[in-house]
PLY file of the C-alpha trace (Angstrom):
ply
format ascii 1.0
element vertex 116
property float x
property float y
property float z
element edge 115
property int vertex1
property int vertex2
end_header
186.64 332.77 84.62
184.48 329.86 85.76
180.97 329.68 84.37
177.89 327.55 84.93
176.49 325.33 82.18
174.16 328.15 81.16
177.15 330.49 80.71
176.55 332.56 83.86
179.86 333.61 85.43
180.60 332.20 88.89
181.84 334.86 91.29
182.29 334.92 95.08
179.09 336.99 95.29
176.86 334.44 93.54
178.54 331.17 94.58
176.06 328.42 95.50
176.39 325.00 97.13
175.74 323.47 93.72
178.76 325.32 92.30
181.10 323.71 94.82
179.55 320.25 95.05
182.14 317.50 94.93
181.86 314.57 92.59
181.95 311.12 94.17
185.46 309.72 94.34
185.79 306.13 93.19
188.94 304.39 94.42
188.38 301.67 91.81
189.49 304.12 89.13
192.99 304.17 90.63
193.54 300.50 91.48
194.62 299.45 88.00
197.47 297.10 88.94
198.34 294.55 91.60
200.96 296.96 92.96
198.35 299.72 93.36
195.93 297.31 95.07
198.59 296.09 97.49
199.72 299.65 98.27
196.11 300.72 98.90
195.53 297.85 101.35
198.85 298.39 103.12
198.00 302.08 103.48
194.66 301.29 105.09
196.33 298.91 107.52
199.20 301.30 108.29
196.70 304.06 109.07
195.17 301.78 111.72
191.88 301.04 110.03
189.48 298.93 112.09
188.11 295.63 110.81
185.12 297.29 109.16
187.41 299.70 107.30
189.82 296.92 106.33
186.91 294.71 105.27
185.45 297.47 103.10
188.89 298.08 101.58
189.27 294.38 100.83
185.94 294.47 99.00
187.22 297.39 96.89
190.50 295.54 96.26
188.61 292.43 95.13
186.40 294.53 92.87
189.47 296.22 91.38
191.09 292.84 90.73
187.93 291.64 89.01
187.74 294.83 86.95
191.41 294.50 85.93
190.85 290.89 84.88
187.70 291.80 82.97
189.55 294.56 81.13
192.27 292.06 80.13
189.82 289.35 79.12
187.23 291.45 77.35
188.87 294.71 76.34
185.94 296.48 78.01
186.34 300.13 78.96
187.86 300.25 82.45
186.01 303.41 83.44
182.68 301.85 82.48
183.45 298.80 84.61
184.42 301.03 87.54
181.18 302.97 87.19
179.20 299.72 87.11
180.84 298.45 90.29
180.36 301.81 92.00
176.66 301.85 91.11
176.15 298.31 92.35
177.78 299.01 95.73
176.15 302.35 96.51
172.51 301.56 95.88
171.62 301.48 99.59
172.69 297.93 100.37
174.56 297.30 103.58
178.19 296.30 103.65
178.38 292.63 104.67
179.69 291.91 108.14
183.16 290.41 107.90
184.81 288.62 110.80
188.54 288.73 111.53
189.26 285.27 110.06
187.70 286.28 106.75
189.64 289.57 106.74
192.91 287.68 107.31
192.19 285.10 104.59
191.24 287.67 101.97
194.16 289.94 102.86
196.50 286.95 102.50
195.18 286.41 98.96
196.46 289.92 98.22
199.79 289.11 99.92
199.05 291.60 102.70
199.40 290.82 106.40
196.71 292.05 108.80
197.75 292.59 112.42
196.22 290.21 114.94
0 1
1 2
2 3
3 4
4 5
5 6
6 7
7 8
8 9
9 10
10 11
11 12
12 13
13 14
14 15
15 16
16 17
17 18
18 19
19 20
20 21
21 22
22 23
23 24
24 25
25 26
26 27
27 28
28 29
29 30
30 31
31 32
32 33
33 34
34 35
35 36
36 37
37 38
38 39
39 40
40 41
41 42
42 43
43 44
44 45
45 46
46 47
47 48
48 49
49 50
50 51
51 52
52 53
53 54
54 55
55 56
56 57
57 58
58 59
59 60
60 61
61 62
62 63
63 64
64 65
65 66
66 67
67 68
68 69
69 70
70 71
71 72
72 73
73 74
74 75
75 76
76 77
77 78
78 79
79 80
80 81
81 82
82 83
83 84
84 85
85 86
86 87
87 88
88 89
89 90
90 91
91 92
92 93
93 94
94 95
95 96
96 97
97 98
98 99
99 100
100 101
101 102
102 103
103 104
104 105
105 106
106 107
107 108
108 109
109 110
110 111
111 112
112 113
113 114
114 115
């Protein structure tokens, strides 16, 4: 049986929004190799993401690459680095505007082709 932190059982009769709240999902936790990064970007493109979506995905891919390199160079905990990057990108700042030429150049660095 599921219980709350205070030990109270959770039942259909006393279920609250707090009981079913979802934790934030951080894609950086799963992009732990170049193959995963490339597959992620190709998936976004195959699903027909617009430039804003592709641009945002490229930012995540670049962050993942940096995290992977930092883990190799420093031996730092990968999860801690992912949490740091997540915190820094969700503090209310706007996503930078990315034009098509920039999207194409960054995607090429990941060996991914973006449709014209």
